[in-house]
C-alpha positions as a printed Julia matrix, in Angstrom:
542×3 Matrix{Float64}:
 70.87   -4.13  -14.29
 70.21   -2.08  -11.21
 73.28   -0.7    -9.45
 72.75   -3.21   -6.65
 72.75   -6.09   -9.12
 75.66   -4.83  -11.2
 77.93   -4.34   -8.18
 77.06   -7.72   -6.66
 79.31  -10.74   -7.11
 76.89  -12.12   -9.68
 76.76   -8.82  -11.56
 80.53   -8.67  -11.69
 80.58  -12.27  -12.9
 78.15  -11.43  -15.71
 80.26   -8.45  -16.77
 83.35  -10.66  -16.85
 81.49  -13.35  -18.77
 80.32  -10.83  -21.33
 83.93   -9.84  -21.97
 84.76  -13.5   -22.46
 81.95  -13.83  -24.97
 83.16  -10.76  -26.83
 86.66  -12.16  -27.19
 85.57  -15.69  -28.1
 85.88  -16.92  -31.66
 83.32  -19.65  -30.98
 80.16  -19.22  -33.06
 81.73  -16.21  -34.81
 81.47  -13.99  -31.74
 84.73  -12.13  -32.41
 82.92   -9.04  -33.69
 80.31   -8.93  -30.93
 80.33   -5.77  -28.81
 78.32   -5.88  -25.57
 77.66   -3.02  -23.16
 76.31   -3.76  -19.67
 74.08   -0.86  -18.68
 74.03   -0.01  -14.98
 71.17    1.98  -13.54
 71.99    4.81  -11.09
 72.46    4.18   -7.39
 69.16    4.22   -5.51
 66.99    2.97   -8.36
 65.46   -0.34   -7.35
 64.15   -3.1    -9.56
 60.65   -1.61   -9.72
 62.11    1.53  -11.32
 64.06   -0.69  -13.7
 60.86   -2.48  -14.72
 58.93    0.74  -15.21
 61.62    2.06  -17.55
 61.56   -1.14  -19.59
 57.77   -0.88  -19.81
 57.9     2.78  -20.77
 60.39    2.11  -23.57
 58.27   -0.8   -24.78
 55.08    1.25  -24.84
 56.87    3.88  -26.94
 58.48    1.2   -29.16
 61.93    2.6   -28.47
 64.53    0.17  -29.77
 67.96    1.72  -29.24
 68.18    1.68  -25.44
 68.85   -2.0   -24.66
 68.61   -5.51  -26.07
 68.72   -7.93  -23.12
 66.57   -7.61  -19.99
 67.21   -9.18  -16.56
 63.95  -10.69  -15.32
 62.72  -11.82  -11.91
 60.47  -14.9   -12.02
 57.22  -13.09  -11.18
 57.43  -10.28  -13.76
 57.41  -12.42  -16.9
 53.67  -12.19  -17.41
 53.68   -8.43  -16.98
 56.48   -7.89  -19.52
 55.71  -10.76  -21.89
 54.46   -8.47  -24.65
 57.81   -6.65  -24.54
 59.9    -9.81  -25.04
 60.6   -12.05  -28.03
 59.7   -15.74  -28.16
 63.11  -17.36  -27.76
 61.87  -20.75  -28.92
 61.39  -19.29  -32.41
 65.1   -18.57  -32.69
 66.57  -21.91  -31.65
 64.68  -25.2   -31.41
 67.27  -26.61  -29.01
 67.46  -23.61  -26.72
 65.38  -25.25  -23.96
 67.41  -28.46  -23.69
 68.75  -29.33  -20.24
 66.79  -26.92  -18.04
 64.96  -28.02  -14.92
 61.34  -28.48  -16.01
 59.75  -26.3   -13.33
 61.91  -23.26  -14.01
 61.52  -23.63  -17.75
 57.73  -23.95  -17.47
 57.63  -20.73  -15.46
 59.44  -18.99  -18.35
 56.56  -19.54  -20.77
 53.71  -17.04  -21.08
 50.79  -18.03  -23.3
 52.95  -20.6   -25.04
 55.82  -18.17  -25.68
 59.27  -18.65  -24.15
 60.04  -15.12  -22.95
 63.03  -15.86  -20.71
 65.81  -18.35  -20.08
 66.26  -19.02  -16.33
 69.81  -18.5   -15.07
 69.4   -18.44  -11.28
 67.0   -20.76   -9.44
 65.12  -20.29   -6.2
 62.53  -22.41   -4.39
 60.47  -22.16   -1.26
 61.98  -24.4     1.45
 61.51  -25.14    5.15
 64.29  -24.52    7.66
 64.0   -26.13   11.09
 65.69  -25.74   14.47
 67.32  -29.17   14.78
 68.33  -28.67   18.42
 64.84  -27.89   19.63
 63.33  -30.61   17.48
 65.74  -33.22   18.83
 65.23  -32.14   22.41
 61.46  -32.05   22.6
 60.19  -34.3    19.79
 60.9   -37.96   19.19
 60.36  -37.54   15.45
 62.73  -36.45   12.71
 62.19  -33.65   10.16
 58.67  -33.17    8.76
 57.36  -34.78    5.59
 53.68  -33.81    5.83
 51.21  -31.46    7.5
 50.64  -34.16   10.11
 54.35  -34.06   10.96
 54.36  -30.26   11.22
 51.4   -30.41   13.59
 52.65  -33.24   15.79
 56.21  -31.93   16.08
 55.21  -28.34   16.72
 52.6   -29.42   19.28
 55.15  -31.52   21.17
 57.65  -28.68   21.27
 55.11  -26.0    22.18
 53.64  -28.14   24.96
 57.08  -28.61   26.52
 58.02  -24.93   26.24
 54.67  -23.63   27.47
 55.13  -25.82   30.54
 58.16  -23.71   31.46
 56.32  -20.45   30.61
 58.0   -19.87   27.24
 55.2   -18.18   25.31
 57.43  -16.35   22.82
 58.21  -19.48   20.81
 56.16  -20.31   17.7
 55.9   -23.54   15.8
 55.94  -22.13   12.28
 56.84  -18.7    10.93
 57.04  -17.33    7.41
 56.56  -14.25    5.25
 52.8   -13.95    5.67
 52.32  -10.76    3.65
 52.27   -9.53    0.08
 53.66  -11.52   -2.82
 55.27  -14.07   -0.52
 51.9   -15.02    0.96
 50.71  -15.62   -2.59
 53.7   -17.93   -3.11
 52.78  -19.94   -0.03
 49.15  -20.22   -1.09
 50.44  -21.71   -4.36
 52.52  -24.21   -2.35
 49.66  -25.21   -0.04
 47.37  -25.84   -3.0
 49.96  -27.69   -5.09
 50.67  -29.94   -2.12
 47.06  -31.08   -1.85
 45.47  -32.8    -4.85
 47.59  -30.68   -7.22
 45.21  -27.77   -6.7
 45.94  -24.35   -8.17
 44.83  -20.73   -8.03
 44.53  -20.59  -11.82
 44.04  -23.75  -13.87
 47.31  -24.12  -15.82
 45.49  -25.8   -18.72
 42.54  -23.47  -19.21
 43.74  -20.26  -17.56
 40.48  -19.98  -15.62
 40.1   -19.25  -11.9
 40.16  -22.65  -10.18
 40.05  -21.77   -6.51
 36.4   -22.6    -5.7
 36.95  -26.27   -4.87
 36.7   -28.38   -1.76
 40.41  -29.2    -1.92
 41.35  -25.52   -1.84
 38.93  -24.8     1.0
 40.13  -27.78    3.03
 43.83  -26.97    2.83
 43.4   -23.24    3.59
 41.08  -24.08    6.49
 43.65  -26.5     7.89
 46.41  -23.89    7.76
 44.13  -21.4     9.53
 43.65  -23.84   12.39
 47.4   -23.64   13.05
 46.72  -20.16   14.43
 44.26  -21.68   16.9
 46.87  -24.05   18.3
 49.6   -21.38   18.18
 51.63  -23.37   15.68
 51.47  -20.07   13.8
 51.5   -16.9    15.87
 48.56  -14.94   14.38
 50.49  -11.73   14.92
 52.92  -12.86   12.22
 50.22  -11.96    9.7
 50.59   -8.34   10.82
 54.26   -8.18    9.8
 54.93   -5.83    6.87
 55.76   -7.26    3.46
 59.45   -7.23    2.58
 60.91   -6.47   -0.83
 59.7    -8.9    -3.48
 62.78   -8.75   -5.68
 65.62  -10.12   -3.6
 69.15   -9.45   -4.86
 72.25  -10.58   -2.99
 72.33   -7.53   -0.72
 68.55   -7.76   -0.27
 68.85  -11.32    0.97
 71.57  -10.3     3.4
 69.36   -7.47    4.66
 66.67  -10.05    5.46
 68.66  -11.03    8.54
 67.73   -7.69   10.09
 64.63   -6.59    8.14
 62.58   -9.76    7.66
 60.61  -10.5    10.86
 60.32  -14.21   10.07
 64.08  -14.64    9.59
 64.78  -12.55   12.68
 62.43  -14.7    14.73
 63.96  -17.96   13.54
 67.54  -16.72   13.91
 66.79  -15.72   17.5
 65.75  -19.3    18.24
 62.08  -18.4    18.64
 60.49  -20.66   16.03
 60.73  -24.35   15.22
 60.07  -24.01   11.47
 60.78  -21.19    9.02
 59.32  -21.25    5.53
 61.62  -19.11    3.4
 63.7   -19.34    0.24
 66.67  -21.49   -0.77
 68.57  -18.3    -1.63
 68.59  -17.48    2.1
 70.65  -20.62    2.82
 74.18  -19.09    2.59
 73.14  -16.22    4.85
 71.75  -18.55    7.51
 74.82  -20.76    7.18
 77.03  -18.03    8.57
 74.51  -16.38   10.89
 72.8   -19.09   12.96
 74.31  -20.18   16.26
 72.34  -23.4    16.65
 72.08  -26.65   14.72
 69.51  -26.42   11.95
 68.32  -28.23    8.87
 66.58  -27.55    5.59
 64.13  -29.51    3.47
 61.38  -29.09    0.9
 58.08  -27.47    1.75
 55.81  -30.32    2.79
 52.37  -31.04    1.4
 49.2   -32.4     2.98
 50.73  -35.87    3.0
 54.21  -37.31    2.55
 53.74  -38.05   -1.14
 54.21  -34.44   -2.23
 57.16  -32.13   -1.52
 56.71  -28.74   -3.15
 58.37  -25.37   -3.56
 57.23  -22.08   -5.08
 59.39  -21.22   -8.09
 61.5   -18.07   -7.89
 64.78  -16.85   -9.31
 66.09  -14.81  -12.21
 66.62  -15.07  -15.95
 67.25  -13.09  -19.12
 65.0   -12.19  -22.02
 65.42  -10.37  -25.32
 63.71   -7.02  -25.74
 61.03   -7.01  -28.44
 62.33   -3.82  -30.05
 66.01   -4.77  -29.94
 67.95   -3.46  -32.93
 70.06   -6.63  -32.95
 67.88   -9.52  -31.76
 70.11  -12.22  -33.28
 73.09  -11.16  -31.18
 70.84  -10.62  -28.14
 69.52  -14.19  -28.32
 73.11  -15.43  -28.56
 74.03  -13.5   -25.39
 71.04  -14.84  -23.44
 71.77  -18.39  -24.54
 75.4   -17.95  -23.45
 74.5   -16.6   -20.02
 72.04  -19.45  -19.42
 74.33  -22.2   -20.72
 75.32  -25.14  -18.56
 78.99  -24.21  -18.8
 78.42  -20.65  -17.63
 76.19  -21.7   -14.73
 78.65  -24.35  -13.57
 81.56  -21.96  -13.86
 79.76  -19.35  -11.77
 79.46  -21.81   -8.89
 82.57  -23.98   -9.17
 85.18  -21.57  -10.51
 83.96  -18.25   -9.14
 82.36  -19.62   -5.98
 79.1   -17.68   -6.29
 76.22  -18.57   -3.99
 73.69  -19.03   -6.76
 71.67  -22.12   -7.57
 71.76  -23.22  -11.22
 68.71  -23.94  -13.35
 70.24  -26.84  -15.3
 68.93  -30.23  -14.14
 72.26  -32.06  -14.61
 74.04  -29.67  -12.27
 71.97  -30.88   -9.3
 73.89  -34.16   -9.62
 77.28  -32.5   -10.18
 79.44  -33.2    -7.12
 81.53  -30.04   -7.53
 78.42  -27.86   -7.73
 76.72  -29.58   -4.8
 79.84  -29.35   -2.65
 79.66  -25.58   -2.94
 75.93  -24.86   -2.75
 75.13  -27.75   -0.38
 74.14  -31.32   -1.11
 70.87  -30.78    0.73
 69.86  -28.01   -1.69
 70.83  -30.16   -4.67
 68.58  -32.92   -3.33
 65.69  -30.5    -2.86
 65.99  -28.97   -6.33
 66.38  -32.35   -7.97
 63.26  -33.84   -6.36
 60.78  -31.13   -5.29
 57.58  -30.54   -7.25
 57.48  -26.91   -8.45
 54.54  -24.77   -7.38
 54.01  -22.06   -9.96
 52.57  -18.73   -9.01
 50.06  -17.68  -11.68
 52.31  -14.89  -12.99
 52.85  -16.55  -16.36
 49.15  -17.45  -16.69
 47.53  -14.06  -16.11
 50.02  -11.8   -17.88
 49.91   -8.12  -17.0
 47.15   -8.81  -14.46
 49.57  -10.54  -12.1
 50.32   -7.64   -9.75
 46.61   -7.13   -9.15
 45.97  -10.88   -8.91
 48.73  -11.3    -6.33
 47.43   -8.35   -4.31
 43.92   -9.81   -4.36
 45.13  -13.22   -3.21
 47.36  -11.95   -0.41
 44.86   -9.38    0.89
 41.92  -11.81    0.85
 43.96  -14.52    2.57
 45.17  -12.04    5.18
 41.57  -11.03    5.82
 40.6   -14.66    6.29
 43.48  -15.45    8.65
 43.0   -12.29   10.73
 39.22  -12.08   11.03
 36.27  -14.31   11.82
 35.47  -14.79    8.12
 34.51  -18.39    7.31
 36.42  -20.43    4.75
 33.4   -20.6     2.43
 33.04  -16.82    2.44
 36.8   -16.38    2.01
 37.04  -18.63   -1.04
 33.85  -17.22   -2.56
 35.02  -13.63   -2.1
 38.48  -14.42   -3.45
 37.08  -16.11   -6.54
 34.69  -13.22   -7.17
 37.5   -10.64   -7.13
 39.75  -12.75   -9.35
 36.94  -13.28  -11.86
 36.34   -9.53  -12.06
 40.06   -8.8   -12.49
 40.46  -11.43  -15.23
 37.06  -10.73  -16.84
 35.99  -14.35  -16.5
 32.6   -15.94  -15.86
 32.05  -17.85  -12.64
 31.77  -21.62  -12.9
 29.21  -22.82  -10.37
 30.85  -24.88   -7.64
 29.64  -26.04   -4.26
 32.08  -25.86   -1.37
 31.06  -28.33    1.3
 33.64  -27.48    3.97
 31.82  -26.76    7.2
 31.96  -22.97    7.73
 31.61  -23.53   11.47
 34.82  -25.57   11.6
 37.45  -24.71   14.2
 38.09  -21.01   13.94
 41.18  -18.87   14.03
 42.85  -16.75   16.63
 42.29  -13.18   15.59
 44.81  -10.45   16.48
 42.61   -7.52   17.48
 42.45   -4.32   19.56
 40.05   -4.14   22.49
 37.3    -1.65   21.92
 36.52    1.35   24.05
 33.08    0.0    24.91
 34.66   -2.79   26.96
 35.82   -0.25   29.54
 32.4    -0.46   31.14
 32.72   -4.17   31.81
 34.45   -3.62   35.14
 33.66   -7.08   36.45
 35.88   -8.77   33.86
 38.3    -6.06   32.74
 41.28   -7.54   34.6
 41.06  -10.91   32.88
 40.49   -9.11   29.56
 43.72   -7.15   29.93
 45.66  -10.26   30.88
 44.27  -12.07   27.85
 45.17   -9.19   25.54
 48.72   -9.12   26.93
 49.32  -12.88   26.71
 47.82  -13.46   23.28
 48.92  -10.08   21.83
 45.68   -9.75   19.99
 43.45   -6.94   18.96
 39.69   -7.43   19.09
 37.44   -6.67   16.1
 34.22   -4.7    16.36
 31.74   -7.46   17.14
 29.54   -5.31   19.39
 29.09   -5.21   23.15
 26.99   -8.36   23.34
 29.42  -10.59   21.44
 32.38   -9.11   23.3
 30.72   -9.74   26.66
 30.03  -13.39   25.83
 33.59  -13.85   24.59
 35.05  -12.36   27.76
 32.91  -14.62   29.94
 34.36  -17.57   28.08
 37.89  -16.22   28.51
 37.31  -15.68   32.2
 36.21  -19.28   32.65
 39.27  -20.47   30.7
 41.54  -18.34   32.84
 39.98  -19.79   35.99
 40.72  -23.29   34.75
 44.28  -22.22   33.89
 44.82  -21.07   37.46
 43.69  -24.48   38.72
 46.02  -26.24   36.31
 48.98  -24.03   37.19
 48.36  -24.62   40.87
 48.57  -28.33   40.23
 51.74  -27.86   38.22
 53.34  -25.89   41.02
 52.66  -28.84   43.33
 54.68  -31.0    40.97
 57.41  -28.38   40.44
 60.23  -30.42   41.93
 59.34  -33.42   39.84
 59.21  -31.31   36.64
 62.48  -29.58   37.43
 64.2   -32.9    37.98
 62.84  -34.24   34.72
 64.12  -31.23   32.74
 67.45  -31.34   34.52
 67.76  -35.02   33.67
 66.92  -34.26   30.07
 69.57  -31.54   29.86
 72.17  -33.86   31.36
 71.45  -36.5    28.74
 71.78  -33.98   25.93
 74.94  -32.43   27.31
 76.57  -35.8    27.74
 75.78  -36.84   24.18
 76.58  -33.36   22.89
 73.78  -33.67   20.32
 71.03  -36.14   19.6
 71.77  -38.43   16.65
 70.79  -38.52   13.87
 70.16  -34.76   14.02
 73.65  -33.95   15.25
 76.17  -34.47   12.51
 77.01  -31.51   10.36
 75.83  -32.27    6.86
 74.45  -35.63    7.98
 71.19  -36.9     6.63
 68.14  -37.18    8.81
 65.71  -38.41    6.23
 64.56  -37.9     2.68
 65.68  -34.53    1.3
 66.97  -33.18    4.6
 70.34  -32.22    6.0
 71.53  -30.87    9.33
 73.96  -28.0     9.72
 75.94  -28.01   12.94
 76.94  -25.01   15.03
 79.22  -24.47   18.01
 77.18  -22.89   20.79
 75.84  -23.23   24.29
 72.88  -25.55   24.83
 69.51  -24.11   23.88
 67.51  -23.0    26.89
């Protein structure tokens, strides 16, 4: 373990559990001696992984026997791990199917999952109840209609800092969301789970990515969120806590500046103690209401290929992943970890501690697997290709056809595969995206429209790409006309100012008198399939 992991509550629990296993006479464990190795302070999980890889490449067998594994590294380290299914035919019994499937690489079970994580959607229940007549979202249509209703109301009172949907739109986490978007529409995938071939050049993939991009046009997604830096991929307990100050998406949501936050279930206990407004959590929604999804994350343990005592190592891994140990970690020791055993999602004692809403999500959501277990040691490069190509698409004028074609081409080269001819029929001239850009120096000469250009840059916080003077001039003329129309509209709104103020005042009085809007008001109360609301004592949202 890294020092951060070993000194965490979970690390201390593992150390204690190991001592229990050593002293147990069950299964003849009385002569088992286990040493928990702790890496020096300051060495993160990437250093840990590189040392495991280095030892494996040199076939060194005396350093360690059991390896702690994050869900996305299994493909990269698969050749350094034993196939656990060869040691015990019953070893897979009782695990949640999605987390177990993620633990296989090329048909080999290289890890047993011990700590589960899923992509989920958090929502600001107060804002949703105040400005939208609908409950929590169950589809893309719901996301769009709810966010549009809220944004329309807030823009009317000049609140332009509020976004409809925020998330970690960079690095590995963008790859995870791409997997969710595709899984939620016609069960699409980046890599075909059956054949292992690149499967992204399809109309379904193009349609769903294009639809997400249009959310930047309507400001459901602030396009500047794609400029946020990637946060650490391997979240430990302290890393998750640090997200409250280091993760721009969490910071934005916690400040009350976004209606929806796509994040991870492991963030739940941190938000529970940090948010000052009523909020809820549910599964990541798909294109329609028939599919709730979630990218698979979490941790597990594997047995090192060159272990000098693989029999004992398998026994330790099986012990750590057992139903009894996972339940004890939550119920007896009160750890904020989510088990990987399917039965525990219906265990009242477990769900009382981790939250009934999370139990419902984990019991029912369809897992979206990142292709880490399908592409093996290529995964780091594959993930970088996916996230960088998607970022390029969302932040430039690239068409969806070009984006998918370019992405497929790079993946095929990385995986040494041959392209399967597909025709993507999505209209490349479909509604475009808002592009965060910097104004170019050449525009300084356009004195007749420079004022409206500066205002536009300030309000939309965008940087302009190098399209040339002619294209820039035409774009600015369009913006100038739009700004003129906006002035006319605002003038009309000012004429109705008293009426609007009275309406908002009346709305606030109704909310204050009822305290909260049912059914989104009761702490822990249900507001629909797979959703729960968490209450908070605070002043009314303004």
